[in-house]
C-alpha positions in Angstrom: -30.6 33.1 -19.5 -28.2 32.8 -22.6 -27.2 35.0 -25.1 -28.1 33.6 -28.8 -25.7 35.1 -31.6 -27.3 33.6 -34.8 -25.4 32.1 -37.4 -23.4 30.6 -34.3 -25.2 27.1 -34.9 -23.8 27.0 -38.8 -20.3 27.4 -37.7 -18.5 24.1 -37.9 -21.9 22.5 -36.2 -21.9 19.5 -37.5 -24.9 19.4 -39.1 -25.0 17.6 -41.9 -28.9 17.7 -42.6 -28.3 21.6 -42.3 -28.5 23.3 -45.8 -27.3 26.8 -46.6 -28.5 30.1 -49.1 -25.8 30.9 -50.1 -26.7 34.6 -49.9 -27.3 34.5 -46.2 -23.1 34.4 -45.1 -20.4 36.1 -45.9 -17.8 32.7 -44.5 -14.8 33.3 -46.7 -12.4 35.5 -44.0 -12.8 32.8 -41.6 -12.2 29.1 -41.3 -15.2 27.5 -40.6 -14.7 24.6 -42.9 -11.2 22.4 -43.9 -10.1 20.1 -45.9 -8.5 16.9 -43.4 -4.6 18.3 -45.6 -5.1 21.3 -44.4 -4.1 20.2 -40.8 0.1 20.0 -40.9 2.5 22.3 -39.2 2.6 26.6 -40.5 -0.4 26.7 -40.9 -3.1 29.7 -41.1 -6.7 29.8 -39.8 -8.7 32.2 -39.1 -10.9 31.5 -35.7 -12.7 34.1 -33.7 -15.5 31.1 -33.1 -12.8 30.0 -30.5 -11.9 32.8 -29.0 -15.3 33.8 -28.1 -16.9 33.3 -24.4 -18.0 30.1 -23.8 -21.5 29.3 -23.2 -21.3 28.2 -19.4 -25.1 26.7 -19.1 -25.0 23.4 -16.9 -26.7 20.4 -16.2 -30.3 19.9 -14.2 -30.0 16.5 -12.2 -31.3 13.8 -14.1 -34.9 13.9 -12.5 -34.9 17.9 -12.6 -34.3 17.8 -16.4 -37.0 14.6 -17.3 -40.0 16.5 -15.1 -39.4 19.3 -17.8 -40.6 19.5 -21.6 -38.7 19.5 -24.0 -40.3 18.4 -27.7 -41.6 20.7 -30.2 -45.2 19.7 -29.5 -44.6 21.2 -26.1 -42.6 24.1 -27.0 -45.8 26.7 -26.2 -45.8 25.0 -22.6 -41.4 25.7 -22.1 -41.6 29.4 -23.3 -44.4 29.6 -20.1 -41.8 27.9 -18.0 -39.1 30.2 -18.9 -41.2 33.4 -19.1 -40.5 33.5 -22.6 -42.5 35.6 -25.5 -42.2 33.8 -28.6 -40.1 36.6 -30.2 -37.7 36.5 -28.0 -34.1 36.0 -29.3 -34.1 33.4 -26.1 -37.6 31.7 -27.5 -36.2 31.2 -31.2 -32.5 29.6 -29.3 -35.2 26.9 -28.0 -37.2 26.5 -31.1 -33.3 25.9 -32.7 -31.9 23.8 -30.0 -35.3 21.1 -29.9 -35.4 21.0 -33.7 -31.7 20.0 -34.2 -32.6 17.1 -31.0 -34.9 16.3 -33.2 -34.1 15.9 -36.4 -33.8 13.6 -39.4 -30.5 11.0 -39.2 -28.4 10.9 -42.3 -26.4 7.0 -43.2 -24.5 6.6 -41.0 -24.9 8.5 -38.7 -26.0 8.1 -34.4 -27.6 10.7 -32.2 -28.7 11.9 -29.1 -29.7 14.8 -27.1 -28.1 14.7 -23.2 -30.4 16.9 -21.2 -27.9 15.6 -17.8 -24.3 14.5 -16.4 -26.1 11.3 -15.4 -27.6 10.7 -19.3 -24.8 12.5 -20.7 -22.3 9.7 -19.1 -25.2 6.7 -20.1 -25.1 7.9 -23.2 -21.2 7.6 -24.1 -20.3 4.6 -22.4 -24.0 2.9 -23.8 -21.5 3.5 -27.7 -17.8 3.2 -26.3 -17.5 1.0 -24.0 -17.1 1.3 -20.8 -13.3 0.8 -20.8 -10.3 3.3 -21.9 -13.3 5.7 -23.0 -12.1 9.0 -21.4 -13.9 12.7 -22.2 -11.5 15.8 -24.6 -12.3 19.6 -25.1 -10.4 21.8 -27.3 -8.3 23.7 -24.3 -8.5 27.8 -24.7 -5.2 29.9 -23.7 -6.5 34.1 -24.9 -4.3 36.8 -24.2 -6.4 39.1 -27.0 -10.4 38.1 -27.6 -9.8 40.1 -30.3 -6.6 38.1 -31.9 -8.3 35.8 -34.4 -5.6 34.7 -36.0 -3.5 31.6 -35.6 -1.3 28.7 -36.7 -1.4 25.3 -36.5 2.5 24.0 -34.4 3.8 20.4 -34.9 3.9 20.1 -31.1 1.8 17.6 -29.5 -0.3 17.8 -33.2 -1.9 14.5 -33.6 -5.1 11.8 -34.2 -6.8 11.3 -31.3 -9.1 8.5 -33.1 -11.6 7.2 -35.1 -14.1 6.0 -33.6 -15.9 9.1 -31.8 -19.0 10.7 -30.0 -18.6 14.1 -31.0 -21.2 16.6 -28.4 -21.7 20.5 -29.9 -23.8 22.0 -26.5 -26.6 23.9 -28.0 -28.1 27.4 -26.6 -30.4 26.4 -24.1 -31.5 27.5 -20.6 -29.7 24.8 -19.4 -26.8 23.0 -20.7 -27.8 20.5 -23.3 -25.3 18.2 -25.1 -26.7 16.7 -28.9 -23.9 14.1 -28.7 -23.5 12.5 -32.9 -21.0 9.5 -33.8 -21.0 9.6 -37.5 -18.7 6.9 -39.9 -15.4 7.3 -41.0 -14.2 11.0 -39.2 -11.1 11.3 -36.9 -10.5 13.2 -33.9 -7.0 15.8 -33.9 -5.6 17.4 -32.1 -4.7 21.2 -32.7 -2.7 22.5 -31.5 -2.6 26.6 -32.9 -0.4 30.2 -32.3 -2.3 33.3 -32.6 0.2 36.8 -32.9 0.1 37.8 -29.3 1.4 34.1 -28.4 -2.0 33.0 -27.5 -2.4 28.9 -27.5 -5.2 27.6 -28.9 -5.3 23.1 -28.3 -8.8 22.6 -30.3 -10.1 19.3 -31.0 -10.5 18.4 -35.0 -13.5 16.9 -36.5 -12.5 15.6 -40.3 -15.5 13.3 -41.6 -14.6 11.2 -44.4 -18.0 10.3 -45.9 -19.9 13.6 -47.5 -21.5 11.3 -49.5 -24.5 12.0 -47.6 -24.7 14.9 -46.1 -27.4 17.4 -48.1 -25.7 18.6 -50.7 -26.5 22.6 -50.1 -24.4 21.8 -46.8 -22.5 25.2 -46.0 -18.8 23.2 -46.2 -19.4 22.5 -49.6 -19.4 25.9 -50.9 -17.5 27.3 -48.7 -15.1 24.6 -50.5 -16.1 24.5 -54.0 -16.3 20.9 -53.7 -19.3 17.6 -53.9 -20.6 15.2 -51.6 -18.3 12.8 -51.2 -15.2 13.9 -53.3 -12.8 14.5 -50.5 -12.8 14.4 -46.4 -14.1 17.5 -44.8 -12.8 18.9 -40.9 -14.2 21.4 -38.3 -12.8 22.5 -35.3 -15.7 22.2 -32.1 -16.5 25.7 -30.3 -14.7 25.7 -26.8 -18.1 24.7 -25.4 -18.0 21.2 -27.6 -16.3 18.0 -25.6 -15.8 14.5 -27.4 -16.1 11.1 -25.7 -12.5 8.6 -27.9 -11.9 5.4 -27.4 -7.8 5.6 -25.5 
């Protein structure tokens, strides 16, 4: 069964509708959101979200996934199916995932949730076409799980696309990816090295138009800016995937 680690869904999840209560978090000692001009060699970043254990839930076949309840209206049936109590951490994680998948979109956003490998591939192809597209993920070589400070290095640093679909792996008993694209975004490959020699080839997404985001989004609180003022970037979790055009 999945683990629920609290507020990881706020950790660079990229949900532009998400509100934030400043008294509920203390993110100042870690790099969650940052500016596009921070992506340069020598920049130091705290990246404990990229050194955590990954979410190992796997896709079901389309036939099985499509036969299972997956909506807020069917929440009691979902809990019964997985033998979960409503007050359990797992039930709360499931509720957040379904809520995320059913949330409203903002201007310039396209979103869907993929519950099987077939739907993941077909939906990606339907948005970007079936030629010259590929899926990227972060690559992590960690020596010490306690190490979180990394420095951006020059070799391999590049912007790899401005038309993409970012797929965040949600907490659920089987693999569910919330995939969305936002207008005026860019994806970077960002190589980083830790003090102990650990290496990460991270993926970062930069949103260049945040004017339609929730004004109470955590990113604005952390960076002390307002919607639409400046491009805002975030790294992706280890298990997140990105469709891009070559």
